N, C-alpha and C positions, 0 to 999 in steps of 0.2 A: 462558310470558310472561304469559298472561292471569291465571294464579294469582298471579304476582308482582305484577301490577298491583293485584289486589284486596287483597292483603296490605299493600302499601305505602300504598294509599289508606285502608285501615282502621286502619293502625297510627298510634298517637299519637306515635311516636318521630320521624317525619319532620317536620322543622321547616317550617312554612308560610312560603312566600316572599311578600313583598309585590310590588308593581309595581316594575319596574326602569326607571329613566330611560333613554331612548334616548341614544346619543352626541350626537345633534343633534335638536332639537325638530322634529317633523314634523306638518303639518296637512293635507297633500295628497299624493297619489301617482298615478303613471300607471296607467290602467285602460282596458279596453275595456268600454263600457257601451251600453245602449239607453235611449232616452227615451220610446219608444212601441213597440208591437208591430207587426211587419211582416216583410218579407223582408230580404235582406242589407244593403240601404241604411240600415237603422236602426242598424247598428253604428257607434259613434263612439269614437274614441280621445281621451282627455283626460289631461292631467297634473294635473288639479285634483280628482280624486275624493277625497272625504273619507277621511282616514286612519282605519282601524278602531280602535275603542276597546273595551277590556275593560269590559263592563257587569256581569258576574257573576264571582264568585270562582273558578269552575272553568274559566274560559276562558283561551285562549292566543292570541297573535298569531304567525302563521307568515309568514316571508318566502318567497314563492313562487319556487321555482327552475324548476319545470315544472308544466304543467297538461295536460289533454286534453279533447277534445270528444266529445259523445255525441249520439245522436238526440234525447235530451231537451232538449239545448241548442237544437237547431233548432226543436223544438216550443215551448219556452218563449219563444224569440225571436218566434214568431208569436202568442203569447198563450194557447197550450194550457195548461189547468190553472190559469189565473190566479185563478178564483173560489176554488178550494180553497186555493191557496198564499197568497192575500191573507188568507183567513180564519185560516190558520196564523200568518201574520205579525202579525196584529192581531185576535185572537179576540174581544176585547171591543169592537171598533170604537171605540177611543178616539181614533183619528185620522181625520179626514175627507178629507184629501187623498190622492192616489195615491202612497202611501208606498213602493211598490216601485221607483219611478223616481228617479234613474237606477239602472238595474238591471245588475249585473255577472253575466254567465253563467259557466259553467265549474264543474264539480263536483269534479274530482280536484285534489289538490295533493301535490307532493313538495317539501319545502323544509326550512327551519331555524327552530326556535323562537327568537323574538326577545323576547317578553315573556310572563310568567306571572301569572295571577291569584292572589289570596291563598290559595286552597284547593288549588292545584296543587302536588303534591309528587312526582308521578311523572315530570315533565319539568322541564328547566331550559333556560335560554337557551343556544343553541349545539347542542342536540340535533337530529339529522337525523330527520325524521318524514315520515309520509304520512297522508293522510286523504281521505275523501269527504264533502264539505260538502252538507248537505241542500238541496234545491231551494228551500226557503222562505227561505234565508239568502243574503246577498251571496256571489257566486261567486269563482272563483279566477283569472279572466283579469285579474289585477291584481298589483301588486308585493307587497302584503300581504293577508292574509285572517285573520279571527278565527274560531276554532272552539272548541267545548266540548272539554275535556280527554278526555271519554269518547268522542269521535269520532276521536281521534288515536292513532296507534301509531308505534313506532319503525320507520323505513324498513328494508327488508331490506338487510343489509350487502352482499350480492352485486350489487345493482343500482345504477346511476347514478340521478340524479334523473329524467332523461329516461325511462329504462326504468320506474322506479317509478310515474311519473304515469299509466301506461297501465292500471294494475290496480285501484285501490281501488273505484271506482264499480261497474264490471262485476263485480269479485270479490264485493263485498258484496251485489249484486243476485242473483247466482247462489247465494251462501251462504244468503241469505234463503229462496230458493225450495227449495233442496235440503235444507238443514239445519233452519232454523227452521220452515218450513212442511211440507216433505216428510218430515222426521224421519230423514233419512239421516245417517250419520256414519261415522267410520273403523272402528268396531267392528261395525256391522251391514250394511255395504255389500258385503262380499266375495261375489262370485258373482252378485249381483243383476243382472238384465238391465235396462239403462237406455237409453231412447230420447231423443235430444236433437234437437228440430226447430229448424232455424235454427242449425246448429252452427258456422258460420263467422263469425258476428258476434262482437262483444266479449264478451257474456255467454256465448254458445255455446262459444267457444274456451276460456274459463275453466272452464266446466262440464265440458267433455270432460276437461280435465287433472285437475280435482278428483275426478271420478268414477274415473278411472284411478288416481289417488293412493290412493283408498280401495278399490281392487281390484274395482271393478264391471266388468261386460261392457258396453261402450258401443257402441250403434248411432247413428251420426250422419247427419243429413240435411242436405245442402248442395248447391250446384251443382257440376258436374264440375270447373270451374277452381279450386275451393277444396278438392278432395278430397285433393290432395297435402299441403296444410297440415294438414288435420284428421287425416289418417293419421299425420303426423309428431308430432302432439300426443298420439297414443295410441289413437285410436278403433279398435275391433276391426272394425267393419263400417261402410262409408260408402255411403250411398244417394244417387244423383243424382236430385233431384226433377224434373229436366227430361227424364230418359231414358224416361219413361213415366208411367202412372198411379201416383202415389205410394202411395195407399191400397192398391192391389192389390199393389204391390211389398212393402209392409210386412206385408201379410196372409200372405205366404209364409213369414215368419219366426216363430220361437217367440214366445209372448206375453211381455209385459214386466212388470216389477215397478214401474217408475217411468217417467213421461214428463215431460220439461220442454219446454214449448211456448213458444218465443220468436217464433212466427209469428202465431198466432191465426187469425182469419177462419174459413174453411171447415174448417180442420183440426180444430177443436173438435167438429165434427159427427160425425167418425168415429174420431178418435184414441183415445177412451176404450174403443172396442171392441178395441183392441190390448192391453189390460191383462188380467192374470190375475184372474179373478173370485173373490171371497170369500177373498182371501189378504192383504188389507191393501194391495193395489196402489194407487198414487196418481198422479193426473194433476195437474200444477201448471202454470198459465199465467201469464205475465207481461203478457199483453195483456188488459186489463180496461177496462170502460167507466166506471170510478169518476170520473176527472177530467172526462171528456166529459159525463157526466150532470150534474155540478155546474155546468159551464160553460153547458149548455143549459137546465137546469131550476132553477138556483139551489141554494143550500146545502141547505135542508130537503128539497125535493122530489127533488133529486139523490141525497142520501143515502138517502132512502126507496126510490127506484127501484133504487139499487145493492143495498141490503139485500134487496129482494124478488128481484132477479135471482140473486144469489149463493146465497140461501137455497133457491130453487126448484131451481136446478141441482144444488146439493149433495144435496138430498133425492132428486131424480130419479135421480142416478147411484148414490147409496148403496143405493137399492132394487135396483139392478142388480149390486151387489157390488163397487163400486169407489169410491174417494174422489176428489172433485173439489175443487180448491183454487185460490185466487188468491194471488199473491205480489207483493210490492213491495220496492223498495230500502229497506234499513234501515241508517242510520248506526251504526257500532259499532266502537270502538277495540279491545275485546277480540277481536272476530272478525278484525279486521285483524292482531292479534297472531298468531292461529293461521295466517292466510294467509301472514304473513311467515315463519313457521317452514317452511311448505311450500315457499315460494320459496327460502329459504336452503338447504334440503335438496335442491334441484334438481328437485322434483316439479312445480312450476308455473313457467312462464316468461311474460314479457309478449310479446304479439304486436302489433307496431307496423307500421302501413301507411306512414305518412309523418310526418316531423317538420318543423314550421314555426317560424320565428322569431316573436317577439312582435309585430313590425310586420306580420306576414302573417296575422293572425287572420281578416280577411275572406276571404282566399284559402283558409284552412283550412275555414271554414264552407262555401264553395262546393265544396270537395273532399268534404266530408261529405254535402252535398246530392246529389252525383252518385251516391251509393250504391255498393254492391258492394265496399266496402273490405275488405281482408283484414287486419284488425287495427285498432288504434287510431290516431287522429289526435292527435298530441302537439304541444304548444306549449312551446317553450323560452322562458320568461319572462326568465331570465338565460341569456345565450349561453354556449356551451362547456360543456354539461352532459356 
C-alpha cells in the first residue's frame, strides 16, 4: 500500500480534484474544547466550534466516527508542552493572541473522507480512513477534523471505526521507536531478544504485537494483573515488576538486543546494562525531557538543554558499547499503511479498555486519570460503531 501511495501521488495520470461543496453549508460543528489549561472542569462542550477549512492543497476533511484518548491528552489539558506546541503552531509569531484556544484534544481518528484538497489524488470523499493527528493541530474530539493527506491511511477493512480508533497514535509512536529510531524491521528482527518496559499500556501492547509479528523474542514487563493480556498478545516471557526487585529479575535473563522503555525514571539508570555490548544493541526511551525543558526554560534554552542532555547520554553509552536513543510520535500515513496490512493479516489487534459516547468525554478523561487501564479509552463520536 505504501508503494501504491507513492506511485499514485507521483503519477501525473491521476486527475487532481478540487474542493467539493458539502450537501449543506456548514460554519460550526459540535466539539469538546478547552479555553484554558487545567483539570477536568476546563472541558467544555460546544455546538459552535468553527468548521475546519482546507488551507493547503494536500489536506482532507474527515468526518470523525470514533476517536480515543491518550495520556498526552491529559497532559495537554493541563498545559504540558504548550511552549513547544505553540511554537510549532505559529513559528514566526505572526499572531499575538493565544491562538490555541479554543483547543480541541484527541489525536486518533477513524472516519470517512468528506472533502479533498486540489492536490489529493490518493483519497476521495466516502473513503473510510484512519489517522493520528499531530498534537499541534486541532484534535479529533469533534464532528470533523482536517488532516494532511500524508497523515492519513485507509482504515483496516477488518476493523470497525471504534476498533480502528484505538490504534493510530500508539501504533505510530511504537513504530517510530522500533523502526524509525531503533532500526528494526521485518527482515532483521527474527530471533532478536527484545525487552519492553511498560508492556501493558497502549504503546506497549502494540509493540509486543509488532515485535512478535516480526519474529522477535519478547520479554514484557508489566503488573501481575496485566500478565494474562500481555501473554495473549504474544509475549514469550512476562515479568511482574511488583513481585520483587525488577533489575535483579531481569539480570537473571540473557542479555537483550533492543529495549523499548515506556516507563522512564529510575529504569534508565540500569536498563542499558541489560543490553549486549558492542553488538549494535539499542535502548530507546519514549520518556524524554524535551517538552518539559521548553516549558520551564523557554524555547532557546530548553532546546539547548535538551541537546546537551541527549548528546552527553548518547556519547556516554556509546563508549560502553550500546546505543542510547530518544523517540517521539511521528505522524505518517505510509507507516499506517503498513500497520493496516498487519492488522488485516491478523497479526495486530486493538486493545480496548472501555468505550464512551461523545456526551461522556469528561467521564472518559476521569477514567484515563485513574490509570492502570488495560487498553485504550475510545470515544464513539457517531453512535453505533
